[in-house]
C-alpha positions as CSV (number, residue, x, y, z in Angstrom):
1,R,42.4,-24.0,-0.9
2,L,39.5,-24.6,1.5
3,R,40.7,-28.1,2.3
4,E,44.2,-26.9,2.9
5,A,43.0,-24.2,5.2
6,E,40.9,-26.7,7.2
7,A,43.7,-29.1,7.5
8,G,46.0,-26.4,8.7
9,M,43.5,-25.3,11.4
10,L,42.9,-28.8,12.6
11,R,46.6,-29.6,12.6
12,A,47.4,-26.4,14.7
13,G,44.6,-27.3,17.2
14,L,45.8,-30.9,17.5
15,L,49.4,-29.9,18.0
16,R,48.5,-27.4,20.7
17,A,46.5,-30.1,22.4
18,A,49.3,-32.5,22.3
19,R,52.3,-30.2,23.0
20,G,50.7,-27.7,25.2
21,M,49.2,-30.1,27.8
22,P,51.3,-32.1,30.1
23,A,50.2,-35.7,30.5
24,G,47.3,-36.1,32.8
25,S,46.3,-32.4,32.7
26,R,42.7,-31.3,32.3
27,G,41.4,-34.8,32.6
28,M,43.6,-36.1,29.7
29,S,45.0,-39.5,30.5
30,T,48.7,-40.3,29.8
31,T,47.7,-42.9,27.2
32,V,45.5,-40.5,25.3
33,H,48.1,-37.8,25.5
34,R,50.8,-40.0,23.9
35,R,48.3,-41.1,21.2
36,A,47.6,-37.4,20.4
37,Q,51.3,-36.6,20.2
38,R,51.9,-39.5,17.8
39,A,48.8,-38.6,15.7
40,A,49.9,-34.9,15.5
41,S,53.5,-35.9,14.4
42,A,52.1,-38.2,11.7
43,V,49.7,-35.6,10.4
44,E,52.4,-32.9,10.3
45,S,54.9,-35.1,8.4
46,R,52.3,-36.2,5.9
47,L,51.1,-32.7,5.2
48,V,54.6,-31.5,4.6
49,A,55.4,-34.1,2.0
50,A,51.8,-34.5,0.6
51,S,50.9,-35.3,-2.9
52,E,47.8,-34.0,-4.6
53,R,45.9,-37.0,-3.4
54,T,47.2,-36.7,0.1
55,R,46.2,-33.0,0.3
56,L,42.6,-33.9,-0.7
57,V,42.1,-36.5,2.0
58,A,44.2,-34.8,4.7
59,P,41.3,-32.9,6.3
60,L,39.3,-36.2,6.7
61,R,42.3,-37.9,8.3
62,T,43.0,-35.1,10.6
63,A,39.4,-34.9,11.8
64,W,39.4,-38.6,12.4
65,L,42.6,-38.5,14.3
66,L,41.3,-35.6,16.4
67,R,38.2,-37.6,17.3
68,A,40.3,-40.7,18.0
69,A,42.5,-38.7,20.4
70,R,39.4,-37.8,22.5
71,W,37.8,-41.2,22.7
72,D,39.0,-42.1,26.2
73,Q,38.9,-38.8,27.9
74,P,36.2,-36.4,29.1
75,A,37.9,-33.8,26.9
76,V,37.1,-30.3,27.7
77,S,36.7,-28.6,24.4
78,R,37.2,-24.9,23.8
79,S,33.4,-24.3,24.2
80,R,33.3,-26.5,27.2
81,S,36.2,-24.7,28.8
82,K,34.5,-21.4,28.1
83,A,31.3,-22.7,29.7
84,N,33.3,-23.3,33.0
85,T,34.3,-19.6,33.3
86,P,32.4,-17.5,35.8
87,E,31.1,-15.2,33.0
88,A,29.7,-18.2,31.1
89,K,28.0,-19.6,34.2
90,V,26.4,-16.2,34.9
91,N,25.2,-16.0,31.2
92,A,23.6,-19.4,31.5
93,L,21.7,-18.2,34.6
94,L,20.6,-15.1,32.8
95,M,19.3,-17.1,29.9
96,A,17.4,-19.3,32.3
97,A,15.7,-16.4,34.1
98,S,12.0,-16.3,33.3
99,K,11.2,-13.1,35.2
100,P,12.8,-9.7,34.9
101,E,13.2,-9.6,38.7
102,E,15.6,-12.6,38.5
103,V,17.7,-10.8,36.0
104,L,18.0,-7.7,38.2
105,K,19.0,-9.9,41.2
106,L,21.7,-11.6,39.2
107,F,23.0,-8.2,38.1
108,A,22.9,-6.9,41.7
109,A,24.9,-10.0,42.9
110,H,27.4,-10.3,40.0
111,G,27.2,-7.0,38.0
112,Q,30.7,-6.0,38.9
113,S,32.1,-9.0,37.0
114,F,29.7,-8.9,34.0
115,D,31.5,-8.8,30.7
116,A,30.0,-7.4,27.4
117,V,28.1,-10.6,26.6
118,N,26.6,-10.7,30.1
119,L,25.4,-7.1,29.9
120,S,23.9,-7.6,26.4
121,T,22.2,-10.8,27.6
122,A,20.8,-9.2,30.8
123,W,19.4,-6.3,28.8
124,G,17.8,-8.7,26.2
125,R,16.3,-10.9,29.0
126,I,14.7,-7.8,30.6
127,S,13.1,-7.0,27.2
128,R,12.0,-10.6,26.4
129,S,10.6,-11.4,29.9
130,T,8.4,-8.3,30.0
131,H,7.2,-8.6,26.4
132,D,4.2,-10.7,27.1
133,S,3.2,-8.8,30.2
134,S,0.2,-6.5,30.2
135,A,0.7,-2.8,30.0
136,S,-0.2,-2.4,33.6
137,E,2.2,-5.1,34.7
138,R,5.0,-3.6,32.8
139,A,4.3,-0.1,34.1
140,A,4.4,-1.5,37.7
141,F,7.6,-3.3,37.1
142,F,9.4,-0.3,35.5
143,G,8.1,2.0,38.2
144,Q,9.2,-0.3,41.1
145,H,12.6,-1.3,39.8
146,E,13.6,2.0,38.1
147,P,16.9,2.5,40.1
148,A,18.1,-1.1,39.4
149,L,17.2,-0.7,35.7
150,H,19.0,2.6,35.6
151,R,22.2,1.0,37.0
152,L,22.0,-1.8,34.4
153,Q,21.4,0.7,31.6
154,V,24.4,2.8,32.7
155,S,26.6,-0.3,32.8
156,V,25.6,-1.2,29.3
157,S,26.2,2.3,28.1
158,E,29.6,2.5,29.6
159,R,30.8,-0.9,28.3
160,I,29.1,-0.7,24.8
161,G,32.5,0.0,23.3
162,D,33.5,-3.6,24.1
163,F,30.4,-5.0,22.4
164,R,30.9,-7.1,19.2
165,A,28.4,-7.1,16.3
166,R,26.1,-9.7,17.9
167,E,25.9,-7.8,21.2
168,L,25.2,-4.5,19.4
169,A,22.4,-6.1,17.3
170,N,20.8,-7.7,20.4
171,T,21.0,-4.5,22.3
172,A,19.3,-2.5,19.5
173,Y,16.5,-5.1,19.2
174,A,15.9,-5.2,23.0
175,S,16.0,-1.4,23.4
176,A,13.4,-1.0,20.8
177,C,11.1,-3.4,22.6
178,L,11.4,-1.8,26.0
179,P,8.9,0.9,27.0
180,Y,11.7,2.6,28.9
181,A,12.8,6.0,27.7
182,P,16.5,5.7,28.7
183,A,16.7,2.6,26.4
184,L,16.7,5.0,23.4
185,E,20.0,6.4,24.6
186,L,21.5,2.9,24.1
187,L,20.3,2.9,20.5
188,E,22.2,6.1,19.9
189,K,25.3,4.4,21.4
190,V,24.8,1.4,19.1
191,R,24.5,3.7,16.1
192,D,27.9,5.3,17.0
193,H,29.7,1.9,17.3
194,A,28.1,-0.2,14.6
195,L,30.2,1.0,11.7
196,A,33.3,-0.3,13.3
197,H,31.9,-3.8,13.2
198,A,30.1,-3.5,9.8
199,S,31.7,-6.6,8.2
200,S,31.1,-8.8,11.3
201,F,27.3,-8.7,11.3
202,Q,25.6,-12.0,10.5
203,P,22.3,-12.0,8.6
204,H,20.1,-12.3,11.6
205,E,22.0,-9.5,13.3
206,L,21.6,-7.2,10.3
207,A,17.8,-7.8,10.4
208,S,17.7,-7.2,14.2
209,L,19.8,-4.0,13.9
210,A,17.5,-2.5,11.2
211,W,14.4,-3.7,13.0
212,G,15.4,-2.1,16.3
213,F,16.0,1.4,14.7
214,A,12.8,1.2,12.6
215,R,10.7,0.2,15.6
216,S,12.1,2.8,18.0
217,G,12.0,5.8,15.7
218,V,15.5,6.8,16.8
219,H,17.4,8.6,13.9
220,P,19.3,5.7,12.3
221,G,22.2,7.8,10.8
222,P,24.2,5.4,8.6
223,I,22.6,2.2,10.0
224,F,20.3,1.5,7.0
225,T,23.1,2.3,4.5
226,L,25.3,-0.2,6.4
227,V,22.6,-2.9,6.5
228,E,21.8,-2.5,2.8
229,A,25.5,-2.7,1.8
230,E,26.1,-5.8,3.9
231,A,22.8,-7.5,3.0
232,R,22.9,-7.2,-0.8
233,G,24.2,-10.3,-2.5
234,K,23.9,-12.3,0.7
235,L,20.1,-12.6,1.1
236,S,20.3,-16.4,0.4
237,R,21.9,-16.7,3.9
238,F,19.0,-15.0,5.6
239,K,16.2,-17.0,7.1
240,A,12.7,-16.3,5.9
241,V,11.7,-14.4,9.1
242,D,14.8,-12.3,8.7
243,L,14.0,-11.4,5.1
244,A,10.5,-10.3,6.2
245,S,12.0,-8.3,9.2
246,L,14.5,-6.6,6.9
247,A,11.8,-5.6,4.4
248,W,9.5,-4.4,7.3
249,A,12.3,-2.3,8.8
250,F,13.1,-0.5,5.6
251,A,9.5,0.2,4.9
252,K,8.8,1.4,8.5
253,E,11.8,3.7,8.6
254,G,10.9,5.1,5.1
255,S,14.0,4.1,3.3
256,G,12.1,1.4,1.4
257,A,10.4,4.0,-0.8
258,H,13.6,5.7,-1.9
259,P,15.1,4.9,-5.3
260,Q,18.3,3.9,-3.6
261,A,16.5,0.8,-2.2
262,D,15.4,-0.4,-5.6
263,A,18.1,-3.0,-5.9
264,L,17.7,-4.3,-2.3
265,F,13.9,-4.7,-2.7
266,G,14.4,-6.3,-6.1
267,E,16.7,-8.9,-4.5
268,L,14.3,-9.3,-1.6
269,A,11.4,-9.9,-3.9
270,R,13.1,-12.6,-5.9
271,E,14.6,-14.3,-2.8
272,A,11.3,-14.3,-1.0
273,E,9.4,-15.5,-4.1
274,G,11.7,-18.5,-4.5
275,R,11.4,-19.5,-0.8
276,I,7.8,-18.4,-0.1
277,G,7.0,-21.8,1.4
278,E,9.4,-21.1,4.3
279,F,7.5,-18.0,5.4
280,S,5.1,-18.2,8.4
281,A,1.8,-16.4,8.4
282,R,3.3,-13.5,10.4
283,S,6.3,-13.2,8.0
284,L,4.0,-13.2,5.0
285,F,2.0,-10.4,6.7
286,N,5.2,-8.4,7.3
287,L,6.4,-8.9,3.7
288,A,3.1,-7.8,2.1
289,W,2.9,-4.8,4.4
290,A,6.5,-3.8,3.7
291,F,6.1,-3.9,-0.1
292,A,2.8,-2.1,-0.1
293,T,4.0,0.6,2.3
294,S,7.0,1.2,0.1
295,R,4.7,1.4,-2.9
296,R,6.4,-1.5,-4.7
297,S,4.0,-3.5,-6.7
298,D,5.8,-6.7,-7.6
299,E,3.2,-8.9,-9.4
300,R,5.2,-12.1,-9.1
301,L,5.9,-11.6,-5.4
302,F,2.2,-10.8,-4.5
303,H,1.1,-13.8,-6.6
304,A,3.4,-16.0,-4.5
305,I,2.2,-14.4,-1.3
306,A,-1.4,-15.1,-2.3
307,C,-0.6,-18.7,-3.0
308,A,1.2,-19.2,0.2
309,A,-1.3,-17.2,2.4
310,T,-4.5,-18.7,1.1
311,P,-4.2,-21.9,3.1
312,L,-3.2,-19.9,6.1
313,V,-6.1,-17.5,6.2
314,S,-7.3,-19.0,9.5
315,H,-4.0,-18.1,11.1
316,F,-4.5,-14.4,10.6
317,S,-6.4,-12.2,13.0
318,P,-9.3,-10.1,11.4
319,Q,-7.1,-7.0,11.7
320,E,-4.3,-8.7,9.8
321,L,-6.6,-9.9,7.1
322,C,-7.7,-6.3,6.5
323,I,-4.1,-5.1,6.4
324,I,-3.1,-7.8,3.9
325,A,-6.1,-6.9,1.8
326,W,-5.1,-3.2,1.9
327,A,-1.6,-4.2,0.8
328,V,-2.9,-6.1,-2.2
329,G,-5.3,-3.2,-3.0
330,R,-2.6,-0.5,-2.7
331,T,-0.2,-2.3,-5.0
332,R,-3.0,-3.0,-7.5
333,A,-1.9,-6.6,-7.6
334,R,-4.4,-8.6,-9.7
335,Q,-5.4,-11.1,-7.0
336,P,-9.3,-10.8,-6.8
337,E,-9.7,-14.4,-5.7
338,F,-7.2,-14.0,-2.9
339,L,-8.9,-10.7,-1.8
340,R,-12.3,-12.4,-1.9
341,E,-10.9,-15.1,0.5
342,L,-9.5,-12.5,2.8
343,A,-12.7,-10.5,2.8
344,A,-14.9,-13.5,3.3
345,A,-12.8,-14.6,6.3
346,A,-12.9,-11.1,7.9
347,A,-16.5,-10.1,7.3
348,P,-18.1,-12.4,9.9
349,N,-15.9,-10.7,12.5
350,A,-16.6,-7.2,11.3
351,C,-17.9,-6.2,14.7
352,E,-14.4,-6.8,16.1
353,L,-12.7,-4.5,13.6
354,D,-11.7,-0.9,14.2
355,P,-13.1,1.6,11.8
356,K,-9.7,1.9,10.0
357,H,-9.7,-1.8,9.3
358,V,-13.2,-1.8,7.9
359,V,-12.1,1.1,5.7
360,M,-9.1,-0.9,4.5
361,L,-11.1,-4.0,3.7
362,L,-13.9,-2.2,1.9
363,W,-11.6,0.1,0.0
364,S,-9.3,-2.8,-1.1
365,A,-12.3,-5.0,-2.2
366,V,-13.7,-2.3,-4.4
367,R,-10.3,-1.3,-5.8
368,C,-9.5,-4.8,-6.8
369,G,-12.9,-5.4,-8.4
370,V,-14.6,-7.6,-5.8
371,T,-18.3,-7.4,-6.5
372,D,-19.7,-9.7,-3.8
373,A,-23.0,-8.0,-2.9
374,A,-23.3,-9.9,0.4
375,L,-19.9,-8.9,1.5
376,L,-20.5,-5.2,0.6
377,R,-23.8,-5.2,2.5
378,A,-22.2,-6.8,5.6
379,L,-19.5,-4.2,5.7
380,S,-22.0,-1.4,5.0
381,R,-24.2,-2.5,7.9
382,E,-21.3,-2.5,10.2
383,V,-20.4,1.1,9.2
384,Q,-23.9,2.2,9.7
385,R,-24.1,0.6,13.1
386,T,-20.9,2.3,14.4
387,A,-20.9,5.5,12.3
388,E,-20.3,7.6,15.4
389,Q,-16.9,5.9,15.9
390,Y,-15.6,6.9,12.5
391,E,-13.5,9.9,11.8
392,P,-14.8,12.1,8.9
393,L,-11.9,11.0,6.6
394,E,-12.7,7.4,7.3
395,L,-16.3,7.9,6.4
396,A,-15.2,9.7,3.3
397,L,-13.1,6.8,2.2
398,V,-16.0,4.4,2.9
399,L,-18.3,6.5,0.7
400,W,-15.6,6.8,-2.0
401,A,-15.4,2.9,-2.1
402,A,-19.2,2.7,-2.3
403,T,-19.0,5.2,-5.2
404,K,-16.5,3.1,-7.1
405,T,-18.3,-0.3,-6.8
406,S,-19.7,-1.8,-9.9
407,C,-22.1,-4.1,-8.1
408,P,-25.7,-3.3,-9.2
409,Q,-27.1,-5.5,-6.4
410,F,-25.5,-3.3,-3.7
411,D,-27.6,-0.4,-2.6
412,A,-25.5,2.2,-0.9
413,S,-28.3,4.6,-0.1
414,P,-28.5,3.7,3.6
415,L,-24.7,4.1,3.9
416,F,-24.8,7.6,2.4
417,A,-27.7,8.6,4.6
418,A,-26.0,7.4,7.8
419,A,-22.7,9.2,6.9
420,A,-24.4,12.4,6.1
421,T,-26.5,12.3,9.3
422,E,-23.4,11.7,11.4
423,I,-21.2,14.4,9.8
424,A,-23.7,17.2,9.3
425,P,-23.8,18.4,13.0
426,R,-20.0,18.7,13.1
427,T,-19.0,20.1,9.8
428,N,-17.4,23.1,11.4
429,A,-14.9,20.9,13.2
430,C,-14.2,18.6,10.2
431,D,-11.1,18.6,8.1
432,I,-11.9,20.3,4.8
433,R,-10.3,17.4,2.8
434,A,-12.8,14.9,4.4
435,L,-15.7,17.2,3.7
436,S,-14.7,17.6,0.0
437,L,-14.4,13.8,-0.4
438,L,-17.7,13.2,1.3
439,T,-19.5,15.8,-0.9
440,Y,-17.8,14.6,-4.1
441,A,-18.7,11.0,-3.4
442,A,-22.3,11.7,-2.6
443,S,-22.7,13.9,-5.6
444,I,-21.2,11.8,-8.4
445,S,-22.7,8.6,-7.1
446,G,-26.3,9.9,-7.4
447,H,-27.0,10.0,-3.7
448,A,-27.5,13.7,-3.4
449,Q,-30.9,13.2,-1.8
450,E,-29.5,11.0,1.0
451,A,-26.7,13.6,1.6
452,T,-29.1,16.5,1.9
453,P,-28.3,17.1,5.6
454,L,-24.6,17.3,4.8
455,F,-25.1,19.6,1.8
456,E,-27.3,22.0,3.9
457,A,-24.8,22.1,6.7
458,L,-22.0,23.0,4.2
459,E,-24.0,25.7,2.6
460,Y,-24.6,27.3,5.9
461,E,-21.2,26.9,7.6
462,L,-18.6,26.9,4.8
463,P,-18.9,30.5,3.5
464,A,-17.3,31.8,6.7
465,R,-14.3,29.4,6.2
466,A,-13.9,29.9,2.4
467,A,-11.0,32.3,2.7
468,S,-8.9,29.9,4.9
469,V,-9.4,26.4,3.4
470,R,-7.5,24.8,0.6
471,L,-8.6,26.1,-2.7
472,P,-8.8,22.7,-4.4
473,D,-11.1,21.4,-1.7
474,L,-13.3,24.4,-1.8
475,V,-13.7,24.2,-5.6
476,R,-14.4,20.5,-5.4
477,I,-17.2,21.1,-2.8
478,V,-18.9,23.8,-4.8
479,W,-18.6,21.8,-8.0
480,A,-20.1,18.7,-6.4
481,L,-23.0,20.8,-5.1
482,A,-23.5,22.1,-8.6
483,V,-23.5,18.6,-10.0
484,A,-26.2,17.7,-7.4
485,G,-28.3,20.6,-8.7
486,R,-27.4,23.1,-5.9
487,L,-25.8,26.5,-6.4
488,P,-25.9,28.2,-3.0
489,P,-25.3,32.0,-3.7
490,L,-23.3,32.7,-0.6
491,L,-20.9,29.8,-1.0
492,V,-20.5,30.3,-4.8
493,G,-19.9,34.0,-4.2
494,A,-17.3,33.4,-1.6
495,L,-15.5,31.0,-3.9
496,F,-15.5,33.4,-6.9
497,E,-14.4,36.3,-4.7
498,R,-11.4,34.2,-3.6
499,V,-10.5,33.1,-7.1
500,N,-10.8,36.6,-8.5
501,A,-8.4,37.9,-5.9
502,L,-5.7,35.7,-7.4
503,D,-3.4,36.9,-10.1
504,A,-3.2,34.9,-13.3
505,T,0.1,33.3,-12.3
506,A,-1.2,32.0,-9.0
507,L,-4.2,30.3,-10.7
508,Q,-2.0,28.7,-13.4
509,G,-0.2,26.9,-10.6
510,E,-3.3,24.9,-9.8
511,S,-4.2,21.6,-11.3
512,V,-6.0,21.1,-14.6
513,R,-8.9,19.5,-12.8
514,L,-9.5,22.6,-10.7
515,H,-9.6,24.7,-13.8
516,V,-12.1,22.3,-15.4
517,Q,-14.3,22.3,-12.4
518,L,-14.3,26.1,-12.2
519,H,-15.2,26.3,-15.9
520,Q,-18.2,24.0,-15.4
521,L,-19.3,26.2,-12.5
522,V,-19.1,29.2,-14.8
523,L,-21.3,27.4,-17.3
524,S,-23.8,26.4,-14.6
525,L,-24.1,30.0,-13.5
526,R,-24.4,31.3,-17.1
527,Y,-27.0,28.9,-18.4
528,L,-28.8,27.4,-15.3
529,A,-28.7,30.2,-12.7
530,P,-28.2,33.5,-14.6
531,H,-30.1,35.3,-11.9
532,L,-27.2,35.0,-9.4
533,A,-25.1,37.4,-11.5
534,L,-21.8,35.8,-10.4
535,A,-18.8,35.5,-12.7
536,L,-15.1,34.9,-12.8
537,A,-12.7,37.5,-14.0
538,P,-12.3,37.3,-17.8
539,E,-8.7,36.2,-17.7
540,H,-9.5,33.4,-15.2
541,A,-12.6,32.3,-17.2
542,A,-10.5,32.1,-20.4
543,A,-7.8,30.1,-18.7
544,C,-10.4,27.7,-17.4
545,A,-12.0,27.2,-20.8
546,R,-8.6,26.4,-22.3
547,A,-8.0,23.8,-19.6
548,L,-11.3,22.1,-20.4
549,R,-10.4,21.9,-24.1
550,H,-7.0,20.5,-23.3
551,D,-8.4,17.9,-20.9
552,S,-10.9,16.7,-23.5
553,A,-8.2,16.5,-26.1
554,V,-6.0,14.3,-23.9
555,C,-8.9,11.8,-23.3
556,G,-9.6,11.2,-27.1
557,P,-12.3,9.1,-28.7
558,S,-13.2,5.7,-27.4
559,A,-13.5,2.5,-29.5
560,L,-17.3,2.8,-29.2
561,H,-17.1,6.4,-30.5
562,F,-15.0,5.2,-33.5
563,S,-17.6,2.5,-34.3
564,V,-20.5,5.0,-34.3
565,S,-18.4,7.4,-36.5
566,A,-17.7,4.7,-39.0
567,S,-21.4,3.8,-39.3
568,L,-22.3,7.4,-39.8
569,G,-19.7,7.7,-42.6
570,A,-21.0,4.5,-44.2
571,A,-24.5,6.1,-44.2
572,G,-23.2,9.2,-45.9
573,V,-23.8,11.5,-42.9
574,A,-21.4,14.3,-42.8
575,H,-20.0,14.7,-39.3
576,E,-17.0,15.9,-37.3
577,N,-15.5,14.1,-34.3
578,E,-14.4,15.7,-31.0
579,Y,-16.2,18.9,-31.8
580,V,-15.5,21.9,-29.4
581,V,-18.7,23.9,-28.9
582,P,-17.5,27.5,-29.3
583,E,-19.4,29.3,-26.6
584,L,-19.1,26.6,-24.0
585,G,-15.6,25.2,-24.6
586,S,-17.0,21.7,-24.0
587,T,-16.0,18.9,-26.3
588,V,-18.7,16.6,-27.7
589,D,-18.2,13.3,-29.4
590,I,-19.9,14.1,-32.8
591,V,-21.4,17.1,-34.5
592,L,-23.5,16.7,-37.7
593,T,-26.5,18.5,-39.3
594,N,-30.2,17.9,-39.3
595,F,-31.8,17.5,-42.7
596,P,-35.3,16.9,-44.1
597,A,-36.9,13.8,-42.6
598,D,-37.5,12.2,-46.1
599,A,-34.0,12.8,-47.4
600,D,-32.4,9.9,-49.1
601,P,-28.7,9.7,-48.3
602,G,-27.8,8.2,-51.8
603,S,-24.2,8.2,-52.5
604,E,-23.4,11.9,-51.8
605,P,-22.6,13.1,-48.3
606,L,-25.4,15.0,-46.7
607,I,-25.0,18.7,-46.6
608,P,-24.9,20.3,-43.1
609,R,-27.8,22.6,-42.4
610,E,-28.6,22.8,-38.7
611,P,-26.1,21.7,-36.1
612,L,-26.9,18.5,-34.1
613,L,-24.7,17.0,-31.4
614,I,-24.4,13.3,-30.6
615,E,-22.9,12.0,-27.3
616,V,-21.7,8.4,-27.3
617,N,-22.0,7.3,-23.7
618,G,-19.8,4.3,-22.7
619,P,-20.2,2.3,-19.5
620,H,-18.4,4.9,-17.4
621,H,-21.2,7.4,-18.1
622,Y,-23.7,5.3,-16.0
623,L,-24.2,4.3,-12.4
624,P,-24.5,0.6,-11.4
625,S,-28.2,1.2,-11.3
626,G,-28.2,2.2,-14.9
627,A,-28.9,5.9,-14.4
628,L,-26.8,8.5,-16.1
629,R,-24.0,9.8,-13.9
630,P,-24.8,13.3,-12.5
631,A,-21.6,14.8,-14.1
632,S,-22.6,13.6,-17.5
633,A,-26.2,14.8,-16.9
634,L,-24.8,18.3,-16.0
635,K,-22.9,18.5,-19.3
636,L,-26.1,17.6,-21.3
637,A,-28.0,20.3,-19.3
638,H,-25.4,22.9,-20.2
639,L,-25.5,22.0,-23.9
640,R,-29.3,22.0,-24.1
641,A,-29.6,25.2,-22.0
642,A,-27.3,26.8,-24.6
643,G,-29.7,25.9,-27.4
644,W,-28.1,22.8,-28.9
645,R,-29.9,19.7,-30.0
646,V,-28.3,16.7,-28.3
647,L,-28.9,13.0,-29.0
648,T,-27.3,10.2,-27.0
649,I,-26.3,6.7,-28.0
650,E,-25.9,4.3,-25.1
651,H,-23.3,1.6,-25.2
652,E,-25.7,-1.2,-24.5
653,E,-28.1,-0.4,-27.3
654,W,-25.2,0.0,-29.8
655,R,-23.4,-3.2,-28.9
656,A,-26.7,-5.1,-29.1
657,L,-26.8,-4.4,-32.9
658,P,-25.6,-7.6,-34.7
659,N,-24.2,-6.1,-37.9
660,E,-23.7,-3.0,-40.0
661,P,-27.1,-3.0,-41.7
662,A,-28.7,-3.1,-38.3
663,R,-26.6,-0.1,-37.2
664,Q,-27.7,1.8,-40.4
665,V,-31.3,1.2,-39.5
666,F,-30.7,2.3,-36.0
667,I,-29.0,5.6,-37.2
668,G,-32.0,6.1,-39.5
669,E,-34.4,5.7,-36.6
670,L,-32.3,8.0,-34.4
671,L,-31.9,10.8,-37.0
672,G,-35.4,10.5,-38.5
673,L,-34.2,9.6,-42.0
674,Q,-37.2,7.7,-43.6
675,G,-35.3,7.0,-46.8
676,M,-32.4,5.4,-45.0
677,R,-34.7,3.2,-43.0
678,D,-36.6,2.1,-46.1
679,R,-33.4,1.4,-48.1
680,F,-31.9,-0.9,-45.5
681,R,-35.2,-2.6,-44.7
682,R,-35.6,-3.6,-48.3
683,R,-32.0,-4.9,-48.3
684,E,-32.1,-6.9,-45.1
685,G,-35.7,-8.0,-45.1
686,S,-37.7,-8.9,-42.0
687,A,-34.6,-9.5,-39.8
688,A,-33.5,-5.9,-40.0
689,V,-37.1,-4.7,-39.6
690,A,-37.3,-6.7,-36.3
691,V,-34.0,-5.2,-35.0
692,G,-35.1,-1.6,-35.8
693,S,-38.6,-2.1,-34.3
694,S,-37.2,-3.5,-31.0
695,L,-34.9,-0.5,-30.7
């Protein structure tokens, strides 16, 4: 069917050329004219009585005859004939204009005869020719030529109903690039007329249309629905740059995060993955940014982006390197090697980076598990050097990243000290969310001493604001101060006064974490600072205690905990896992009983006599330096202040035990069971004795 259609079109064109032109017209010689007539007649007769074979070769014959008919004449084709029209000549002059002033001169001289293509081209050339100018040069141009620009804009607006799909897309793209307020009115006109040409937009035009509305911020109306409907299933016809622009536009406008765009982004991911080698550095950057901004973590796509972008790292600016790193970090794509390459390329130019880009790079490196101490130190020094340029929230994110790092060779103490010194004098003007993050990061990371200026400023300034700030932020700040060993009476009193003023329903609407933090504050006041005489209302205190038990139940025992429990069971030690301490509401890993030091476990389980608690501390209970995390230390302080005996088993010492007999000896050493130690030492001989002695 395609071949028949092509033959029909060629035949019709050839017959019009032969029958519609008198001999010698338009430069066609008499000889060539007769030849064309004979060829057309031959083609027509053959097509009428064609066999299957003839129908298959007819398009080739027709094309050959058409070329033969034009050998001897400077034939003016349809495109050449168009090029000789006044409008085509003007369009060629517009395309050749390198300065916006030249475009305006052409419009002043020939504007009355401009057709839709001329107007679209003129508007696009104004945009393109001013794109590379400096801000001052563009401001001078638009100020000096405002009347002429206004006339051109009015002409485009009046004739936009004559624009076809291509002119509409070009106008949308150009208007978004122009720093000229009336250009936004043209985008609204484009929006109103685009639906009538929906099926006529080509791939590049769809990308330009979406990009223009996303860049300008003009309400798109049905534009993105139109683009999605026309683009789906046709992405193989898009160039790589258009695929990246399309993804960028949807992410920038916000439609990319909607569930309705799942199918489009799924197709985009697979199409881009298969053609990743066609993408330039800039297109890879746009693609990564778009998927990260839309919160679409496509592991295969980001792996392809990493493979394609690694050889092009030198093509990215330091700022672009940071943004790509942020994209990888935000989507949690497992690309630590790629992220290490990005960070290593950006770190030497850290002095050229804005604070937000340093935050992006440091945050992403830590989030993806990059533990390069030299890199972390370089970024930390840059933050310390320019701390006064950082917003409080940016400093808070930097400290959060330093808190999450697992690199023991990186000392974040100077970073915390610089941030606290910078923020302390301006706490009254800081956003409460930033203050809560700063306090939380300094407290749980064990840098309370370095953050002392910040803590003191908050204790002095925050009570006056306690009634107006967000309750979750206020609770987090007071809880962090308690973890750091500080319970300022005025601030704690202001918090409890606000919470007690709430009814039970209002407090239930808050998060489980807030309830847990409030309960831990109650325990700190009850056991560590009873002299303050501050307390929550009974119904609120009960609700917070229930939340703590629920939160502990959700977490459940770890594999390390199960291993310790199994060894206790093998030793005949009666115990209970996940024990809820009645008066505290806290959940501890194991509860058992103390028994006479010389008791022999034998084959009967030991009878509980005096409660004893065991906490099994996994890696997350410790800072990179090896010290116990302050939050875990606070829990132990509560338990011991309440009169409980608490033992701890560290993950490193337990995992160092080679076998079960060695674990039995360790338990005997821990619990003071002489009979258990002697029994297993006799069984295992000197090897077990050596393990027990070293522990």
